[in-house]
C-alpha positions in Angstrom: 9.4 -28.9 16.1 5.9 -30.4 17.0 3.6 -32.4 14.7 1.1 -29.0 14.3 4.4 -27.0 13.7 6.1 -29.7 11.0 2.2 -29.1 9.1 2.2 -25.7 9.0 5.7 -25.4 7.5 5.9 -28.3 5.1 2.0 -27.2 3.9 4.0 -23.9 2.6 6.3 -25.9 0.3 3.1 -27.8 -1.0 1.7 -24.4 -2.0 4.6 -22.9 -3.6 5.2 -26.0 -6.0 1.5 -26.6 -6.7 0.9 -22.6 -7.6 4.2 -23.1 -9.9 3.3 -26.3 -11.4 -0.7 -26.9 -11.3 -3.5 -25.4 -13.1 -5.0 -23.5 -9.8 -6.8 -20.8 -11.6 -10.2 -20.0 -11.9 -12.9 -17.5 -12.9 -13.1 -14.5 -14.8 -11.5 -11.7 -13.0 -13.7 -8.9 -15.3 -10.4 -7.5 -16.1 -11.1 -7.7 -19.8 -14.7 -5.5 -19.4 -13.1 -3.2 -19.1 -11.5 -1.1 -22.3 -10.1 2.5 -22.0 -11.6 5.2 -24.5 -8.3 5.8 -26.7 -6.6 9.0 -26.7 -5.6 9.5 -30.7 -3.7 12.8 -29.4 -2.5 12.0 -26.3 -0.2 15.3 -26.2 2.4 13.4 -23.9 5.5 11.9 -24.0 6.0 8.4 -23.7 9.4 8.6 -22.2 8.6 10.7 -19.4 5.6 8.9 -18.5 6.1 8.2 -14.5 4.5 5.3 -12.9 5.6 6.7 -9.4 2.8 6.9 -6.4 2.2 6.9 -2.6 0.7 4.1 -0.4 0.1 4.9 3.0 2.7 7.6 3.3 5.2 5.8 1.6 6.7 6.5 -2.1 6.9 3.7 -4.8 8.5 3.9 -8.0 5.6 1.8 -9.7 1.8 0.9 -8.3 2.8 -3.3 -8.9 2.6 -4.5 -5.6 4.3 -8.0 -5.2 1.4 -10.0 -3.3 2.0 -12.6 0.0 3.5 -15.7 -1.7 5.8 -17.5 0.4 8.0 -18.2 3.6 7.9 -20.3 6.4 9.9 -23.1 4.9 13.9 -23.4 4.4 12.7 -24.1 0.8 11.2 -20.8 0.3 13.8 -18.7 1.1 15.7 -18.1 -2.1 12.6 -17.0 -3.8 12.2 -14.6 -0.6 15.4 -13.1 -1.6 14.5 -13.3 -5.1 11.0 -11.6 -4.8 12.8 -9.2 -2.3 15.8 -8.1 -4.3 13.2 -7.3 -7.3 11.3 -4.9 -5.2 14.6 -2.8 -3.8 16.0 -3.1 -7.6 12.4 -1.4 -9.4 11.1 0.1 -6.1 8.8 -1.4 -5.5 6.4 -2.2 -2.9 6.5 -6.1 -1.6 4.2 -8.2 0.9 5.6 -11.8 2.3 3.1 -14.9 2.8 1.8 -15.8 6.0 4.3 -15.8 8.8 2.4 -18.3 11.3 5.2 -21.3 10.6 7.9 -19.2 11.4 5.9 -17.6 14.9 5.1 -20.4 15.6 9.3 -22.2 14.8 11.1 -19.1 15.4 13.8 -21.1 13.3 12.3 -20.3 10.0 12.5 -16.9 10.6 15.1 -16.2 8.3 12.7 -17.3 5.4 11.1 -14.2 6.1 13.8 -11.8 8.0 15.9 -12.2 4.6 13.0 -9.9 2.8 14.5 -7.1 4.7 18.1 -7.9 4.2 17.5 -8.2 0.8 15.1 -4.6 0.2 16.8 -2.4 2.5 14.3 0.0 1.5 11.3 -1.0 0.0 8.0 -1.0 1.4 7.0 -4.6 3.4 4.1 -5.7 4.2 4.2 -8.5 7.3 1.1 -11.0 7.3 -1.0 -13.4 9.8 -4.2 -14.8 9.4 -7.1 -13.4 11.4 -7.7 -16.5 13.0 -3.8 -16.6 14.6 -4.6 -12.5 15.5 -7.7 -14.0 17.5 -6.0 -16.8 19.1 -3.1 -14.8 19.9 -3.4 -11.4 20.0 -1.4 -8.0 19.4 2.0 -10.4 20.6 2.0 -12.1 17.3 1.2 -9.0 15.0 4.4 -7.5 16.5 6.4 -10.0 16.5 5.3 -10.4 12.5 6.5 -7.2 12.1 9.8 -6.9 14.0 10.6 -10.1 12.0 10.9 -8.1 9.1 10.9 -4.7 9.9 7.7 -3.8 8.3 6.1 -1.2 7.2 2.5 -2.5 8.0 0.9 -5.5 8.6 -1.6 -7.3 6.2 -4.0 -9.7 8.2 -5.3 -11.9 6.0 -8.8 -13.5 5.3 -8.6 -16.8 3.5 -11.5 -18.8 5.5 -12.8 -21.0 2.5 -9.4 -22.6 2.6 -9.6 -22.6 6.0 -13.0 -24.6 5.0 -11.0 -26.9 2.7 -7.9 -28.3 4.0 -8.2 -30.8 6.0 -6.2 -28.9 9.0 -8.1 -26.0 8.5 -9.9 -23.6 11.1 -13.1 -23.9 11.2 -13.9 -21.2 13.6 -14.2 -17.4 12.3 -15.8 -16.6 15.6 -14.2 -13.4 17.3 -12.2 -12.2 14.3 -13.1 -9.0 13.5 -13.7 -7.8 17.7 -9.7 -9.0 17.1 -9.3 -6.7 14.4 -10.7 -4.0 15.7 -8.2 -4.1 19.1 -5.8 -4.9 17.1 -6.4 -1.7 14.9 -6.9 0.5 18.3 -3.1 -1.0 20.2 -1.1 -1.2 17.0 1.0 1.9 15.3 1.7 -0.1 12.4 -0.3 0.4 9.9 -3.2 -2.4 9.1 -4.3 -4.1 6.0 -7.3 -6.4 5.4 -6.3 -9.0 2.8 -8.4 -11.8 1.0 -7.3 -14.3 -0.5 -9.3 -15.4 -3.5 -12.5 -14.3 -3.0 -12.9 -10.6 -2.9 -14.7 -8.5 -0.7 -18.0 -6.5 -0.4 -18.7 -3.3 0.2 -20.8 -4.4 3.4 -17.6 -6.3 4.8 -14.9 -3.4 3.9 -17.5 -0.8 5.5 -16.8 -3.6 8.6 -13.2 -3.5 8.2 -12.9 0.5 7.6 -15.0 1.2 10.4 -12.8 -1.4 12.8 -9.8 1.0 11.9 -7.9 -0.6 9.0 -5.2 1.8 7.2 -6.1 0.4 3.9 -7.9 -3.3 2.4 -6.7 -5.3 -0.6 -9.7 -7.1 -2.5 -7.8 -10.4 -3.2 -11.3 -10.9 -5.7 -11.6 -14.3 -7.7 -10.6 -15.1 -10.9 -6.8 -15.6 -10.4 -5.4 -18.3 -8.3 -8.0 -20.6 -6.3 -6.8 -21.8 -3.2 -9.4 -24.3 -3.0 -8.4 -25.8 -6.3 -4.8 -25.7 -4.3 -6.2 -27.6 -1.8 -8.5 -29.6 -4.1 -4.5 -30.7 -5.5 -3.1 -31.5 -1.9 -6.2 -33.7 -1.0 -5.7 -35.9 -4.2 -2.1 -36.2 -3.2 -3.3 -36.9 0.3 -2.2 -40.7 1.3 -5.2 -40.2 3.8 -8.8 -41.3 2.5 -10.5 -38.0 5.3 -8.1 -36.0 2.7 -9.2 -37.7 -0.4 -12.9 -36.9 0.5 -12.2 -33.0 -0.2 -11.0 -33.0 -3.2 -14.5 -32.9 -4.5 -15.1 -30.3 -2.2 -12.3 -28.1 -3.6 -13.3 -28.4 -6.9 -16.9 -27.4 -6.6 -16.0 -23.8 -3.9 -13.0 -23.5 -7.1 -16.0 -21.1 -8.6 -17.0 -19.3 -5.1 -16.0 -15.6 -4.7 -16.7 -12.4 -5.9 -14.9 -10.9 -9.3 -11.9 -8.8 -8.6 -13.3 -5.7 -10.5 -16.1 -6.3 -8.6 -15.0 -6.2 -5.8 -12.6 -3.4 -6.3 -15.7 -1.2 -7.1 -17.6 -1.8 -4.0 -14.6 -1.6 -1.7 -13.8 2.2 -3.6 -17.5 3.3 -3.3 -16.5 2.6 0.2 -13.6 4.6 1.0 -9.6 3.7 0.9 -6.8 3.1 -0.4 -7.1 -0.2 -1.7 -5.2 -2.6 -3.2 -6.8 -4.6 -5.9 -4.9 -8.2 -6.3 -6.9 -11.1 -7.6 -6.2 -12.3 -11.2 -3.7 -9.5 -11.6 -2.1 -10.3 -14.7 -0.8 -8.0 -17.0 0.3 -4.3 -16.8 -3.0 -3.3 -19.1 -4.6 -5.5 -16.0 -2.7 -2.7 -13.9 -4.0 0.3 -15.6 -7.8 -1.0 -15.4 -7.7 -1.2 -11.4 -5.7 2.2 -11.5 -8.6 3.4 -13.6 -11.5 1.9 -11.1 -9.7 3.4 -8.2 -7.1 1.1 -7.3 -4.0 2.6 -4.9 -1.8 -0.3 -6.0 -2.6 -3.4 -7.7 -0.9 -7.0 -5.9 0.8 -9.2 -8.4 1.5 -12.8 -7.3 1.5 -16.1 -9.6 3.2 -14.5 -12.7 6.1 -13.3 -10.5 5.9 -17.0 -8.9 7.9 -18.9 -12.1 10.2 -16.4 -12.4 11.0 -15.9 -9.5 12.0 -19.6 -9.0 14.1 -18.9 -12.3 16.5 -16.6 -11.5 16.9 -12.7 -10.9 17.2 -11.8 -14.7 14.2 -13.5 -14.7 12.1 -12.5 -13.1 13.4 -8.3 -14.2 12.9 -9.3 -16.7 9.0 -10.1 -16.3 8.6 -7.2 -14.1 10.1 -4.7 -16.9 7.5 -6.1 -19.2 4.7 -5.6 -17.0 6.3 -2.0 -16.6 6.7 -1.6 -20.3 2.5 -2.2 -20.8 1.3 0.0 -17.9 3.5 2.7 -19.3 2.0 2.2 -22.7 -1.6 2.1 -21.6 -0.9 5.4 -20.3 0.7 6.9 -22.9 -2.6 6.1 -25.1 -4.7 7.9 -22.7 -3.2 10.8 -22.3 -2.0 10.1 -18.8 1.3 11.0 -18.1 0.8 10.8 -14.6 -0.7 7.9 -12.6 -2.9 10.4 -11.0 -4.3 11.4 -15.1 -4.6 7.3 -15.1 -7.3 7.0 -11.9 -9.2 9.5 -14.3 -9.0 7.7 -17.8 -12.1 7.5 -19.5 -13.3 3.8 -19.7 -16.2 1.5 -21.4 -17.5 -1.1 -18.8 -18.8 -4.1 -20.8 -19.8 -7.5 -20.3 -21.0 -10.0 -17.3 -19.1 -7.3 -15.2 -21.5 -4.5 -16.3 -24.3 -6.8 -15.7 -23.2 -7.4 -11.7 -23.6 -3.4 -11.1 -26.6 -2.6 -9.9 -27.7 0.6 -11.9 -28.6 2.3 -8.2 -25.1 1.4 -7.4 -22.7 4.6 -6.8 -19.6 2.1 -8.1 -21.1 0.8 -11.4 -19.7 2.3 -14.4 -17.8 5.6 -12.5 -16.6 7.2 -15.4 -18.2 7.3 -19.2 -16.4 9.0 -22.6 
């Protein structure tokens, strides 16, 4: 294995450890500014509330989506296997972490392939970076999909992280053209995914125009990859890396809050995955009420996934119960009903919406 491949693989283990052990969340998603109008006469049976929905022509048992977390190092295989078993058990979708390490070194492919082994029926999304797509073309995209027999391919945009990483890719030119070429040549649906800074309406229009099948907001307010890279820089023995520590801290506040990004992207098209700081079943309900097709969650599932199958199942079960209660208290027997539930929008999130923006307050009681 060459030095570059070793760096890529070891970085994956660093990310997993830092996210599990360090305070790397930053910002305010805006979910707390969304308040449902309580339905005192819900006229539905909570025991019969259905969480089932569809995404990209696939039936899923719940709108909870296990967002991309890991893979690409032998130490990550067990976590991916556990997450996949949960996806299969609960009938939910899952995305894997960046497959770059395994595409550079096929010996690491099993850290990703285990996901399909453990979840033969689940909706799975493969994952490569926009820069790697530009540099390696459709061939890498095909290999990523084949590696896990994926139902979709996420192309992630992580340029803040790249800007902070000592080994980051700092040239973003040509990525949009590469996405457009991929969407024209590829049969597998393509999801464009941000990783913590959100997607604006203008960028969303570019993605839809390029042929994207879905967009994952990856908004600001959850795990900050600038903060993660700041920790990595602080731990590095190289002085030139340590100089990036303050840069990571300075940019931990950079990005579009998840709810604002969600509203902007939904106003331009769909389907949309709301992700970035989704921390509860109530957050999922709020995201769905603002137009999300699915809601992606990563960090809240990471620690239980590192512990045991039972711990992870308990966590997902609690999330689903909270979502079901929110549906019951809005009189929503189905996910489609929840998307019509009236909400109040308050606080800073309301202030961020321009009064002439159709994405402002989409519903009133």
